[in-house]
DRENDO-1510 file (C-alpha; in Angstrom, 1 decimal, always signed):
<recs>
REC; n; res; u; v; w
REC; 1; MET; +9.1; +10.5; -19.8 .
REC; 2; ILE; +5.7; +12.3; -19.9 .
REC; 3; ILE; +3.3; +11.1; -17.3 .
REC; 4; ASN; -0.4; +10.8; -18.3 .
REC; 5; TRP; -1.9; +12.3; -15.2 .
REC; 6; LYS; -5.5; +11.5; -16.3 .
REC; 7; ALA; -4.6; +7.8; -16.3 .
REC; 8; ALA; -2.1; +7.8; -13.4 .
REC; 9; GLY; -3.9; +10.2; -11.0 .
REC; 10; PRO; -6.7; +7.9; -9.9 .
REC; 11; LEU; -4.2; +5.0; -9.4 .
REC; 12; ILE; -1.9; +7.2; -7.4 .
REC; 13; ALA; -4.8; +8.3; -5.2 .
REC; 14; LEU; -5.9; +4.7; -4.7 .
REC; 15; GLY; -2.5; +3.6; -3.7 .
REC; 16; ALA; -2.2; +6.6; -1.2 .
REC; 17; LEU; -5.5; +5.7; +0.4 .
REC; 18; LEU; -4.4; +2.1; +0.8 .
REC; 19; VAL; -1.2; +3.2; +2.6 .
REC; 20; LEU; -3.2; +5.7; +4.7 .
REC; 21; GLY; -5.7; +3.0; +5.7 .
REC; 22; THR; -3.0; +0.6; +6.7 .
REC; 23; LEU; -1.3; +3.2; +8.9 .
REC; 24; ILE; -4.6; +4.1; +10.6 .
REC; 25; ASN; -5.7; +0.5; +11.4 .
REC; 26; GLY; -3.7; -2.7; +11.3 .
REC; 27; ASN; -6.8; -4.7; +10.2 .
REC; 28; PHE; -7.4; -2.4; +7.2 .
REC; 29; LEU; -5.9; -4.9; +4.8 .
REC; 30; SER; -7.6; -7.9; +6.3 .
REC; 31; THR; -9.4; -10.2; +3.9 .
REC; 32; GLY; -12.8; -9.4; +5.5 .
REC; 33; ASN; -12.3; -5.6; +5.2 .
REC; 34; MET; -11.0; -5.8; +1.7 .
REC; 35; THR; -13.9; -8.0; +0.7 .
REC; 36; ASN; -16.3; -5.6; +2.3 .
REC; 37; ILE; -14.8; -2.6; +0.4 .
REC; 38; LEU; -14.9; -4.4; -3.0 .
REC; 39; THR; -18.5; -5.5; -2.4 .
REC; 40; ARG; -19.7; -2.0; -1.4 .
REC; 41; SER; -17.9; -0.5; -4.3 .
REC; 42; SER; -19.8; -2.8; -6.7 .
REC; 43; PHE; -23.1; -0.9; -6.4 .
REC; 44; ILE; -21.8; +2.5; -7.1 .
REC; 45; GLY; -19.2; +1.2; -9.5 .
REC; 46; ILE; -21.8; -0.5; -11.7 .
REC; 47; ILE; -24.0; +2.6; -11.8 .
REC; 48; ALA; -20.9; +4.7; -12.5 .
REC; 49; ILE; -20.0; +2.6; -15.5 .
REC; 50; GLY; -23.3; +3.6; -17.1 .
REC; 51; ALA; -22.7; +7.2; -16.0 .
REC; 52; THR; -19.4; +7.1; -17.9 .
REC; 53; PHE; -21.3; +6.6; -21.1 .
REC; 54; VAL; -23.8; +9.4; -20.4 .
REC; 55; ILE; -21.2; +11.9; -19.3 .
REC; 56; SER; -18.9; +11.0; -22.2 .
REC; 57; SER; -21.7; +11.8; -24.5 .
REC; 58; GLY; -22.0; +15.3; -23.1 .
REC; 59; SER; -25.1; +14.6; -20.8 .
REC; 60; ILE; -25.7; +13.9; -17.2 .
REC; 61; ASP; -28.2; +11.8; -15.2 .
REC; 62; LEU; -29.2; +12.9; -11.8 .
REC; 63; SER; -32.0; +10.4; -11.4 .
REC; 64; VAL; -30.0; +7.2; -10.8 .
REC; 65; GLY; -30.5; +7.0; -7.0 .
REC; 66; SER; -34.2; +7.7; -7.2 .
REC; 67; MET; -34.5; +5.3; -10.2 .
REC; 68; ALA; -32.8; +2.6; -8.1 .
REC; 69; ALA; -35.3; +3.1; -5.3 .
REC; 70; PHE; -38.2; +2.9; -7.7 .
REC; 71; ILE; -36.9; -0.2; -9.4 .
REC; 72; ALA; -36.3; -1.9; -6.0 .
REC; 73; GLY; -39.8; -1.0; -4.9 .
REC; 74; VAL; -41.5; -2.3; -8.0 .
REC; 75; MET; -39.4; -5.5; -7.9 .
REC; 76; ILE; -40.4; -6.2; -4.3 .
REC; 77; MET; -44.1; -5.6; -5.0 .
REC; 78; PHE; -44.0; -7.7; -8.1 .
REC; 79; MET; -42.2; -10.7; -6.5 .
REC; 80; ASN; -44.5; -10.5; -3.4 .
REC; 81; THR; -47.5; -10.7; -5.7 .
REC; 82; LEU; -46.0; -13.6; -7.8 .
REC; 83; LYS; -45.3; -15.5; -4.6 .
REC; 84; ASP; -49.0; -15.8; -3.9 .
REC; 85; LEU; -49.5; -17.3; -7.4 .
REC; 86; THR; -46.7; -20.0; -7.4 .
REC; 87; ASP; -44.6; -22.0; -5.0 .
REC; 88; LEU; -41.6; -21.9; -7.4 .
REC; 89; MET; -39.4; -19.3; -5.7 .
REC; 90; TRP; -36.7; -19.5; -8.3 .
REC; 91; LEU; -39.3; -18.5; -10.9 .
REC; 92; VAL; -40.5; -15.6; -8.7 .
REC; 93; VAL; -36.9; -14.3; -8.3 .
REC; 94; LEU; -36.1; -14.7; -12.0 .
REC; 95; ALA; -39.3; -12.8; -13.0 .
REC; 96; GLY; -38.5; -10.1; -10.5 .
REC; 97; VAL; -34.9; -9.7; -11.9 .
REC; 98; LEU; -36.2; -9.5; -15.5 .
REC; 99; ALA; -38.8; -6.9; -14.5 .
REC; 100; GLY; -36.1; -4.8; -12.8 .
REC; 101; ALA; -33.9; -5.0; -15.9 .
REC; 102; VAL; -36.8; -4.0; -18.3 .
REC; 103; LEU; -37.9; -1.2; -16.0 .
REC; 104; GLY; -34.3; +0.2; -15.8 .
REC; 105; MET; -33.8; +0.2; -19.5 .
REC; 106; PHE; -37.2; +1.8; -20.0 .
REC; 107; ALA; -36.4; +4.5; -17.5 .
REC; 108; GLY; -33.2; +5.2; -19.3 .
REC; 109; TRP; -34.9; +5.3; -22.6 .
REC; 110; LEU; -37.4; +7.8; -21.2 .
REC; 111; ASN; -34.7; +10.1; -20.0 .
REC; 112; GLY; -33.0; +9.8; -23.4 .
REC; 113; ILE; -36.2; +10.5; -25.4 .
REC; 114; LEU; -37.1; +13.5; -23.3 .
REC; 115; THR; -33.6; +14.9; -23.7 .
REC; 116; THR; -33.2; +14.4; -27.4 .
REC; 117; ARG; -36.6; +14.4; -29.0 .
REC; 118; GLY; -38.0; +16.8; -26.3 .
REC; 119; LYS; -35.1; +19.1; -26.7 .
REC; 120; ILE; -34.8; +19.6; -23.0 .
REC; 121; GLU; -31.5; +19.8; -21.1 .
REC; 122; ALA; -30.5; +16.5; -19.6 .
REC; 123; PHE; -29.9; +18.3; -16.2 .
REC; 124; ILE; -33.6; +19.4; -16.2 .
REC; 125; VAL; -35.0; +16.1; -17.4 .
REC; 126; THR; -33.2; +14.0; -14.9 .
REC; 127; LEU; -33.8; +16.5; -12.1 .
REC; 128; GLY; -37.5; +16.1; -12.9 .
REC; 129; THR; -37.4; +12.3; -13.1 .
REC; 130; MET; -35.4; +12.2; -9.9 .
REC; 131; GLY; -38.3; +13.8; -8.1 .
REC; 132; ILE; -40.8; +11.6; -9.8 .
REC; 133; TYR; -39.2; +8.3; -9.0 .
REC; 134; ARG; -38.5; +9.2; -5.4 .
REC; 135; SER; -42.1; +10.3; -5.0 .
REC; 136; LEU; -43.5; +7.2; -6.7 .
REC; 137; VAL; -41.6; +4.8; -4.4 .
REC; 138; THR; -42.7; +6.8; -1.4 .
REC; 139; TYR; -46.3; +6.5; -2.6 .
REC; 140; LEU; -46.0; +2.7; -3.3 .
REC; 141; ALA; -44.6; +2.3; +0.2 .
REC; 142; ASP; -47.3; +4.6; +1.7 .
REC; 143; GLY; -44.6; +6.6; +3.3 .
REC; 144; GLY; -43.0; +3.5; +4.9 .
REC; 145; THR; -41.0; +0.5; +3.7 .
REC; 146; LEU; -41.7; -2.2; +1.2 .
REC; 147; SER; -40.4; -5.5; +2.5 .
REC; 148; LEU; -39.6; -8.6; +0.4 .
REC; 149; ASN; -41.4; -11.9; +1.4 .
REC; 150; SER; -39.1; -14.0; +3.6 .
REC; 151; GLN; -39.3; -17.1; +1.4 .
REC; 152; VAL; -38.5; -15.2; -1.7 .
REC; 153; ARG; -35.6; -13.4; +0.0 .
REC; 154; SER; -34.2; -16.8; +1.1 .
REC; 155; MET; -34.0; -17.8; -2.5 .
REC; 156; TYR; -32.7; -14.4; -3.6 .
REC; 157; ARG; -30.0; -14.0; -0.9 .
REC; 158; PRO; -27.2; -15.8; -2.8 .
REC; 159; VAL; -27.2; -13.1; -5.4 .
REC; 160; TYR; -25.6; -10.8; -2.8 .
REC; 161; TYR; -24.2; -13.1; -0.2 .
REC; 162; GLY; -23.0; -15.9; -2.5 .
REC; 163; ASP; -19.5; -16.2; -3.9 .
REC; 164; ILE; -17.3; -18.1; -6.4 .
REC; 165; LEU; -13.9; -19.2; -5.0 .
REC; 166; GLY; -14.3; -16.7; -2.2 .
REC; 167; ILE; -15.1; -13.8; -4.5 .
REC; 168; PRO; -18.6; -12.3; -3.8 .
REC; 169; PHE; -21.1; -12.3; -6.7 .
REC; 170; PRO; -21.4; -8.5; -6.7 .
REC; 171; VAL; -17.7; -8.1; -7.2 .
REC; 172; ILE; -17.7; -10.6; -10.1 .
REC; 173; ILE; -20.7; -8.8; -11.7 .
REC; 174; PHE; -18.9; -5.5; -11.3 .
REC; 175; ALA; -15.7; -6.8; -12.9 .
REC; 176; ALA; -17.6; -8.3; -15.8 .
REC; 177; MET; -19.6; -5.1; -16.5 .
REC; 178; ALA; -16.4; -3.1; -16.2 .
REC; 179; VAL; -14.7; -5.3; -18.9 .
REC; 180; LEU; -17.8; -5.1; -21.1 .
REC; 181; GLY; -18.1; -1.3; -20.7 .
REC; 182; TYR; -14.4; -0.9; -21.5 .
REC; 183; VAL; -14.7; -3.0; -24.7 .
REC; 184; VAL; -17.8; -1.1; -25.8 .
REC; 185; LEU; -16.5; +2.4; -25.1 .
REC; 186; ASN; -13.0; +1.8; -26.5 .
REC; 187; HIS; -13.2; -0.9; -29.1 .
REC; 188; THR; -16.6; -0.4; -30.9 .
REC; 189; ALA; -18.0; +2.1; -33.4 .
REC; 190; TYR; -20.6; +3.1; -30.8 .
REC; 191; GLY; -18.0; +3.9; -28.2 .
REC; 192; ARG; -16.2; +6.2; -30.6 .
REC; 193; HIS; -19.5; +7.8; -31.5 .
REC; 194; VAL; -20.3; +8.4; -27.8 .
REC; 195; GLN; -17.0; +10.3; -27.4 .
REC; 196; SER; -17.4; +12.2; -30.7 .
REC; 197; VAL; -20.9; +13.4; -29.7 .
REC; 198; GLY; -19.6; +14.5; -26.3 .
REC; 199; ALA; -16.6; +16.3; -27.9 .
REC; 200; ASN; -18.7; +18.2; -30.5 .
REC; 201; GLU; -22.3; +17.3; -31.2 .
REC; 202; HIS; -22.6; +19.5; -34.2 .
REC; 203; VAL; -19.5; +18.1; -35.9 .
REC; 204; ALA; -20.6; +14.6; -35.1 .
REC; 205; ARG; -24.0; +15.3; -36.7 .
REC; 206; TYR; -22.3; +16.6; -39.8 .
REC; 207; SER; -20.2; +13.4; -39.8 .
REC; 208; ALA; -23.5; +11.4; -40.3 .
REC; 209; ILE; -23.6; +10.2; -36.7 .
REC; 210; SER; -27.1; +9.8; -35.3 .
REC; 211; THR; -26.5; +11.9; -32.2 .
REC; 212; ASP; -30.0; +11.4; -30.8 .
REC; 213; ARG; -29.6; +7.6; -31.1 .
REC; 214; VAL; -26.2; +7.7; -29.5 .
REC; 215; LYS; -27.5; +9.7; -26.5 .
REC; 216; ILE; -30.7; +7.5; -26.1 .
REC; 217; ILE; -28.6; +4.3; -26.0 .
REC; 218; ALA; -26.2; +5.9; -23.5 .
REC; 219; PHE; -29.1; +6.7; -21.2 .
REC; 220; MET; -30.4; +3.1; -21.7 .
REC; 221; ILE; -27.0; +1.7; -20.8 .
REC; 222; GLN; -27.2; +3.9; -17.6 .
REC; 223; GLY; -30.7; +2.5; -16.9 .
REC; 224; ALA; -29.5; -1.0; -17.4 .
REC; 225; CYS; -26.6; -0.4; -15.0 .
REC; 226; VAL; -28.9; +1.1; -12.4 .
REC; 227; ALA; -31.1; -2.0; -12.7 .
REC; 228; MET; -28.2; -4.4; -12.4 .
REC; 229; ALA; -26.9; -2.6; -9.2 .
REC; 230; THR; -30.5; -2.7; -7.8 .
REC; 231; ILE; -30.9; -6.4; -8.6 .
REC; 232; ILE; -27.8; -7.3; -6.5 .
REC; 233; TYR; -28.8; -4.7; -3.8 .
REC; 234; VAL; -32.3; -5.8; -3.1 .
REC; 235; PRO; -31.4; -9.2; -1.4 .
REC; 236; ARG; -29.0; -7.3; +0.8 .
REC; 237; LEU; -31.7; -5.5; +2.8 .
REC; 238; GLY; -34.8; -7.1; +1.4 .
REC; 239; SER; -36.6; -3.8; +1.4 .
REC; 240; ALA; -37.1; -0.4; -0.3 .
REC; 241; SER; -38.1; +3.0; +0.9 .
REC; 242; SER; -37.9; +6.7; +0.1 .
REC; 243; SER; -34.4; +6.7; +1.5 .
REC; 244; THR; -33.1; +3.9; -0.8 .
REC; 245; GLY; -30.4; +5.2; -3.1 .
REC; 246; VAL; -30.0; +8.6; -1.6 .
REC; 247; LEU; -26.9; +10.4; -2.8 .
REC; 248; TRP; -26.1; +7.5; -5.2 .
REC; 249; GLU; -26.1; +10.0; -8.1 .
REC; 250; LEU; -23.5; +12.1; -6.3 .
REC; 251; GLU; -21.3; +9.0; -5.7 .
REC; 252; ALA; -21.7; +7.8; -9.3 .
REC; 253; ILE; -20.8; +11.2; -10.8 .
REC; 254; ALA; -17.9; +11.5; -8.3 .
REC; 255; ALA; -16.5; +8.1; -9.3 .
REC; 256; VAL; -16.7; +9.1; -13.0 .
REC; 257; ILE; -15.0; +12.5; -12.6 .
REC; 258; ILE; -12.3; +11.2; -10.2 .
REC; 259; GLY; -11.5; +8.5; -12.8 .
REC; 260; GLY; -10.6; +11.1; -15.4 .
REC; 261; THR; -13.7; +11.3; -17.5 .
REC; 262; LEU; -14.3; +14.9; -18.6 .
REC; 263; LEU; -17.5; +16.4; -17.2 .
REC; 264; LYS; -18.1; +18.3; -20.4 .
REC; 265; GLY; -17.9; +15.1; -22.4 .
REC; 266; GLY; -15.8; +13.8; -25.2 .
REC; 267; TYR; -13.4; +11.6; -23.2 .
REC; 268; GLY; -14.3; +8.6; -21.0 .
REC; 269; ARG; -12.3; +6.1; -19.0 .
REC; 270; ILE; -14.0; +2.9; -17.6 .
REC; 271; GLY; -10.8; +1.9; -15.8 .
REC; 272; GLY; -10.6; +5.3; -14.2 .
REC; 273; THR; -14.3; +5.0; -13.1 .
REC; 274; VAL; -13.6; +1.7; -11.4 .
REC; 275; ALA; -10.7; +3.3; -9.6 .
REC; 276; GLY; -12.9; +6.2; -8.7 .
REC; 277; ALA; -15.6; +3.9; -7.2 .
REC; 278; LEU; -12.9; +2.2; -5.1 .
REC; 279; ILE; -11.5; +5.5; -3.9 .
REC; 280; LEU; -14.9; +6.7; -2.7 .
REC; 281; THR; -15.5; +3.4; -0.8 .
REC; 282; LEU; -12.0; +3.5; +0.7 .
REC; 283; ILE; -12.6; +7.1; +1.9 .
REC; 284; GLY; -15.8; +6.0; +3.7 .
REC; 285; ASN; -14.1; +3.0; +5.1 .
REC; 286; ILE; -11.2; +5.0; +6.4 .
REC; 287; LEU; -13.5; +7.5; +8.0 .
REC; 288; ASN; -15.2; +4.7; +9.8 .
REC; 289; LEU; -11.8; +3.5; +11.1 .
REC; 290; THR; -10.7; +6.9; +12.5 .
REC; 291; ASP; -12.2; +9.4; +14.8 .
REC; 292; ALA; -10.3; +12.3; +13.2 .
REC; 293; ILE; -13.2; +13.1; +10.9 .
REC; 294; SER; -16.8; +12.1; +11.5 .
REC; 295; ASN; -18.2; +9.5; +9.0 .
REC; 296; TYR; -21.3; +11.7; +8.8 .
REC; 297; LEU; -19.1; +14.1; +6.7 .
REC; 298; ASN; -18.7; +11.5; +4.0 .
REC; 299; GLY; -21.0; +13.4; +1.7 .
REC; 300; ALA; -19.1; +16.6; +2.3 .
REC; 301; VAL; -15.8; +14.9; +1.5 .
REC; 302; GLN; -17.3; +13.5; -1.7 .
REC; 303; GLY; -18.5; +17.0; -2.7 .
REC; 304; VAL; -15.0; +18.5; -2.1 .
REC; 305; ILE; -13.5; +15.7; -4.2 .
REC; 306; ILE; -15.8; +16.4; -7.1 .
REC; 307; ILE; -15.0; +20.1; -7.1 .
REC; 308; ALA; -11.2; +19.4; -6.8 .
REC; 309; ALA; -11.3; +16.7; -9.6 .
REC; 310; VAL; -13.1; +19.1; -12.0 .
REC; 311; PHE; -10.6; +21.9; -11.0 .
REC; 312; LEU; -7.6; +19.6; -11.7 .
REC; 313; GLN; -9.2; +18.6; -15.1 .
REC; 314; ARG; -9.4; +22.2; -16.1 .
REC; 315; GLY; -5.8; +22.8; -15.1 .
REC; 316; ILE; -4.5; +19.8; -17.0 .
REC; 317; GLY; -6.6; +20.7; -20.0 .
REC; 318; LYS; -5.1; +24.2; -20.1 .
REC; 319; LYS; -1.5; +22.8; -19.9 .
REC; 320; GLN; -2.2; +20.4; -22.8 .
REC; 321; LYS; -3.4; +23.3; -24.9 .
</recs>
């Protein structure tokens, strides 16, 4: 029996972390801690679903954390302004959510256009927009923090703190987007085109695939996912600043690579990405429960995991050849 390590690897790692967490702390598997882990995984997980499409197409997006901060800042300013114009708080929240969704897709479209029509490497484009978005939110906040009006936040809070049958809304949204992402990537013509473009863009172009269109849509999916994560994140803190979303791009890319998606493109796994997001959150949670390693080293651990995951991918790839 041949084991598919690309598929089994993330699940084995996830199981090992669950065992490790249980051995470290008896309360690790408590309902409260598990709910907290799933909820925290939702933000990075949703963004990572979008990143799976971008990376599978052979590109990369480094701007997602800064994009989230900018979207959050604009949403807060927009809702605070609308609050002075109407007493219908549900309408204010709905308008803010729609504005965030539109802004996210536009930001993704812009990254895609600059990459494809502008003929600029995605790494350079998104590195540039990462700085632009972070600078813009800092400017809008005048170097401080943008805070959501208390009345608006009261109406908005259930989006993060609400639940259905005990399952938090962020987890439900994460699960729904994971299913949708899986169907699109694995059971639609567009999903096949994404992976074809990532595997060999020139061959895909000769096969009458509109490679530019495929990449632009992938970046727009990424933007939509960033917007969705931001929409459920804003009511959590009710604020946005220059520090919002810091290192989210690292965590999203790490989740995708840990999950088995090839960094060079051509092969993507939504299920693996979900497992990768859970693994990262579990690592952070375990670090908080033990004094063996400082939780301030979480970013360092994630960096090591990315390098190790890419190294293992190369090793597996060579064996398959």
